[in-house]
N, C-alpha and C positions, 0 to 999 in steps of 0.2 A: 552752182551758186546763181548763175544767170537765169536759170529756169524760174526760180522763186524770187529773184531780185532781193537777195539778202544784203543788208548793209554790213560791210567788213568791219570786224572789230577794231582794226587798225585805225579806221576813220573815226570811230567813236573815242578811242583813246587820244587821238590828235585833237579832237573837239575838247576833251576834258582838260587838256593842257593849255588851251587857248585862253589868255587872260587879257584880251584887248578890250577896247572901249566898246566894241560891238557885241560883247558877250555879257552874260549875267555875272554879277559881282560875287566873289567868295567872301562871305562874312560869317557863316554859321559854324559853331563848334558842336561837340558831342552832347553837351548839356542843353544847348539851345534846340538841337534836333529832337532830343527826348521830350523837351517842353512843348515842341510843335506837335509831337505825337499825342501827348497827354492833353494838349489844348483842343484837339479835334475829337479824340476818343471820348473824353469826359464831357458828354454834351447832351444832345437831344435823345440819343438812344437810352441813356441812363435815366434822365429826368422825365422823359415823356413815353418813348416806345416801350419801355420796360412795363409801364402800366397797361398799355394797349395789348402787349403780348400776354400779360398775366390775366387780364379780364376777358379776353376773347379766345385765347388759345391754350395756355399752359397752366393757369392757376398759380398756386405757390411754387409749382415745379418750374417756373420761369428761371429759377437759379440753375436747373439742369439744362434749360435752353441756352444759358450763358456758358455753361461747361461744354456743350456740344459746339457752339459757335467758337469757343476758345481753342478747341482741338483742331478745328479746321484752320483757324488763324495760326496756330503754332506751326502747322506744317507749311502753310503758305508764307509765314514770316521768315522761317528759315531760308526758303527759297529766294525770297526778296532780298535777304541779307547778302546772299552769295552774289546775286546779280548786281546789287547796289555797290558792292565792294570791287567788282571787276569792270563795271561800265558806269563810272561816276558822272553821268551827264543828265541833263534834264529830259524828262519824258516818261520815267517809270516804266510800267509794263509795255508800253507802246515801243519804247526803245529796245527793250529786251526782245520783244517779238520780232522786231525788224531784223535783228542779228541772227536769231535762231530759226524762225519759221518763215521769214520773208515778208515782203511789202504788203500783200493782201491781208495777211494775218495781223500785220503791224496796224493796218488801217482799221481793222475790225476792233482791235483792242483799244486803239486810240479813240475811236468813235464811242466805244463803250465807256471809256473814262469820262468822256463828256457827260454821259448820263449819271455816272457815279458821283462826280464832284459838283456838277451844276445842280442836280436835283438834291444832292445832299446839302448844299448851301441853302437851297429853298426850304428844305425840311426843317433845318435848324432855325432859320429866320421866322418860320410859322410858329414853332415852339417857343421862341424868344417872345413873340407877340402875345402868345397865350399867358405866359408867366407875367409879362408886364401888365396885362389886364388884370390879372388876379392881384398883383401887388397894389395897383392903384385902387381897385375895388375895396380893399381892406381899409383904405383911408376915405371911402365914400366918394372917390373920384371915378366917374363913369364916362368913358370915352363913347363917342357915337358908335353904337353896337353894329350897325350895318357896315361900317367901315373897318370892322375887325374880323370879318369872315369872307370866305370865298363865296362868289355867286352861286356855287354848286353846293353850298351847305345851307341847311336850315337850323335855326337855333331858338331857344326860348329866351325872350328879353326879360329884363328886370321887372317889367310890368306884367309878366305872364303871357305876353303875346308871342305867337310863333311867327318868325320872320326868315326871309332869305337875305344872304349877305350881298354886298355890292363889291367890296374888295378888301383884302387885308393890308391896309395902309402901312401900319407899323413894321410889318415884315418886309415890305418893299423899301422903306426908308433905312432900316438897318443894313441892308445889302449895299445901298448907296454909300453909307458912311464907312463901312469896312473896305469898300473898294477904293475910296479916296485914300485911306490909310496905307493900303497895300501899294498903291502907285508910288508913294514916296520911298519905298525900298524895304528889303527883307530884314535889315538890321534893326531898324526902328520898330518894325512889325514884330520881330522876334522878342524885343525888350518888353513891349506891351503884352505880348502873349505870355511871357514868363511870369509877369506880375499877376495877370488874370488866372493863370493855371495854378499858382500858388494859392490863390483865394478859392478856386474851385475844389482842389484836393483837400483844403481845410474844411470846406463845407461837407463834403462826402465823409471825411473822418468824424466830424462833429455828429453828423446825422446817425452814423453807425454807433458811435460811442453812447450818445444819449438815448437813442432809440431802443438799443439792445435790451435794456432792463424793462421795457414796456411791451415787449412781444407777447401777444396773446396765443398761446399754443393752439387754441381752438381754430385760429385763422389758417393754420397749416394742415388742417384735417378736413378732407383727405388731401394729402400733398400732391397727388396726381389725380385730379378730378376725372370721373369716368367720361369716356368719349360719348358724344351725343348721337352718334350714328353717322357723322360726316367727317371725312378726313380733315384733320387739323383742328377740330373743335374738341379739344382736351384730349385726355389719354396720351399714349406714346406719340401718336401722330402730332398731337398739339404741341408737345415738347419740340419736335423738329420744326413745326410750323412757326412756333415762337422763336426758335433758333435762327430761322431764315430771316425773320423780322429784326431781331436785336443784333444780328450779324452786322447791321448797318453801324453800330457804335465802334466796330474795330477797324474801320477803314483809315484810321490815323496813321498807322505805320506805313500804309500804302502811299499816303501823301508825303510822308517823309522822303520817300525815294524820288519824288518829282523835284526835290530841292537839292539833288546830288551836285548840280553844276554850281550851286551857291554855298557849298560846304568846304571848309577847310579840312585837308587830309581826309577826303571822303572814304577812302579805302578802310580807314580805321573807324571813323566816326559814324559812317552810315549804319553798319551792323549794331553798334551800341545803341543808337537812337531807335532803330526798328524793334529790336528784341527787348530792350529795356522798357520802352513805353508799353509794349504789348504785355510784358509780364506784370508790371505794376497795376495796369488797368484790370487785368483778368481777376486778380485777387480782390480789388475794390468792388467790381461789378457784382461778384457773387455775394459778397457780404451785404452790399447795399440792397440787392434784390430780396435777400432773406429778410432783412429788417423791415423793408417796406411792406412785403406781403404779410409779415407778422403783426404789424401795427394795425392794418385795416383789412377787412375781408377783400379779397381780389375783385369781387363783383363791384365794389365801390369805384374802382378805377375806370370802369366802362365809360366811354365818351368823355373822359376828362382829359384836357390838355395840360394839366398840372397835377399829376398824381402825388407828388411829393407833398404838396400842400394838404392833401387829404390825409396822408399818413401822419404828418405832424400834428394834425388836429386830434389824433388819438393819444397824444402825450400831454403831460402838463407844461411842456415847453412851447406852448402856442405863441408866447411872446417872442420865441426865437424864429418863428415862422417868417416874419417879415425880413429879418436879417438874412436868412437863408435864401428867400426869394429874390432879394436884391443881388446876393452873390451869384445866384444862378443866371439872373438877367445879364449881369456884367460878364460872367463866364461864357455865356453863349456867343458873345461877340468874338472870342478867339476861335471858336469852331467855325464860325462863317468865314473869318479871316483866312484860316488855313485851308478851307475848302476852295476858296477863290484863288488862293496861291497855287494850289495843285492844279486846278483847271487851266489857268493861264499858262503854266509851265508845260503842260502836255501839248497845248495848241502851239506854244512857242517852238517845241521840237518838231511837230508836224509841219509847221510853216517853214522851218529851216531846211526840211527835206523836200520842199516844193509841193507837198500834197495839199497845202492850204494857202490862201493868199498871204503875201508878204506882210500885210498889216498886223498879223498875229505874232510876228517876230520882230516888229520895229522896236528898238530899244530907246528909252528916253535918254537924251544926251547928258542929263545931270544925275538922275536917279539910277540909270542903268536897269530899268524894269520894263517889261512889255506892256507899257501904259495903254496903248490903243486897244490891245486885247482885254485889259482890265476894264476899259470903259464899255466895250461891246458886251462883255459878260455881265457887267453891272446891269445894263439895260435888260438883257435877256432874263437873268435870274430874279431880278426884282419883279418883273411882270409875272413870271412863273410862281413866285412866292405870294403875290397879290391874289392870284386867281385860282390856284389848285389846292384842294384840301390836304391836310397833314397825312392822313392814312395812305392816300394815293402815292405821294412823292416818297414817303418812307419806304414802302415796298419796292418802288422802282429803283431806289438807290441800293437796296440790298441785292437785287438780282444783278445789277450792274457791277457791284463789287465782287460778287461770287464768280462771275464770268471772268473778270480780270485775274482772280486768284487761280482759277483753273489753268488759264493761258500761262501764267508765270510758273507754276509748278511743272507744266509740260515743258516749257522753255528750258528749265534748269536740267531736266532729264535729257532733253535732246542735246544740249551744249556739252554735257558730260562725255557724250560719245563723239559729237562732231568736232569739238575743240578741247580735247583732254588735257593738253599741255598749256592752255591759256592761263595766265597768272591769276590766282584767286586769293585775296586777302583773307576771305572767310569761306569756308567750304561747308555746304549743307551736308550733315551726317546722313549715313545710311541711304545713299542714292543707289537704286531708284525707289526704295521702299518709302522714304518720306514724301517725295513728289507724288507717288501713286496714292498714298493715303490722303494727301491734300486734295488731290483731284476727286477721289471718291467721296470725302466728307463734304466738300463744296458742292458737288453735283447733287448729293442727297438733300442738302438744304435748298438748292435751286428747285429741285422736283417738288419739294414741300410747299412752295409758294403758290398763290392762287393762279388760276388760268388767265385772268384778265391781266395780271402782272406780266406773264409770258407774252401775251398778245401785245402789250405796250412795248416790250423789248423787241419783238419781231418787227413791229412797225418802225421803231427807232432805228433798228439796224438796217432795214430796207431803204429808209431815207439816206442813211450813211452811205450805203453801197451805190445809190444813184449819184451822190456828190462824187464819190471816188472815181467812178467810171466816166462822169461828165467832166471832171476837173483834175482831181489828184493824179490819176494814172498818166494823163497826157503831159503833166508838168513835173513829174518825179525826177529829181536830181540824180538819185541812185540809179534809176532805170536808164536815164540818158547817158550817165557815165559808163555803166556796164555794157550798154549797146555799142559803144564806140569801137 
């Protein structure tokens, strides 16, 4: 144990039973956890990245991309459910890796989760801005266009002039608003999230029900467009490239596990929330993508930040378009909220272990939330959302999520052999087959992502390793205790 500086399971269980004023407050039940999962899963991936994946990589076969992504998620979700039921503390995959693979691997996955949740929140806020602009445009309200785009983007203005952006101001402002709500506590956030999720699920169901009768079969021919000669540009490889992109939408059940320490009866409720939200969303996503690509030719979604609006225009229910756009705009706020929740809880766990400064685990005396961490990430993510294009942040989030899933699948496999007698309220079936299939499917989607996305991951992880060796390793509480 000392060689890898693993965090003893007994320590984690003791943490989970601590209900003092210095710890996070337990307020969430199984229904609220499921709604948290739905809140973040039904979001940018469905309403924006589905269009990008269809137009650039998979065509109508983006539905198959969702199937591939869902298979990988199912394996990973079963592994997450076992961990969340036996180690009900904040930190998600970071905490699981600390117990099974040791401190260095825990740091790697924790730093990776920063990429997953932070960039995820930025992705959704940019998509929120795109839909807000579309909604206002339909009323003849035009916001200053250069303040709606990243400086690394060019766009055609309403007057036909080609311009470069300054910053995406609405995307930054919505991050600030959601951070303020989160600081006040998870119970209030969960109530707001449940209301918004009900609205979003209703929108998805209405879109599927009304759009189904107006599907043009010609838009699904060919269902798998021929490959252009480049890997990932349509054909079978395009389906996998599309899966790697839309995989972003499934990170909701991952975020549920970060709220374990704020959950009532986590050993029972965590598996319900994780697997329940995953099952519901998989069915909705496949149906939604089938209808969207059936209503409009997939090429029309290219370079569009609001593909749902394009699809609706091909139905007689254009009057419903504004209502759906408004519901999407409101619904996106819950995605941002839950992403920010997951991020701050991972850093809370890392800070409690001494790997990060104490400021990330300081608890508000009244709300019992890591408010200082929320403020810091509010600044960081709002700046990121303001200046980085949507396509870049979406792919960065997907590769971060996939890496986390690989580590969790490996962790369950390892723990079954190293701690076979540890109590498990939920057991992943068919171990080691399920973890192995989870690793293979997630790695296949990682390989399908573009080289520049891999380069960003390598650079991000290099920065993280520098921080670990310069700060975290020297201040590790686990390392200090085991060295005594």
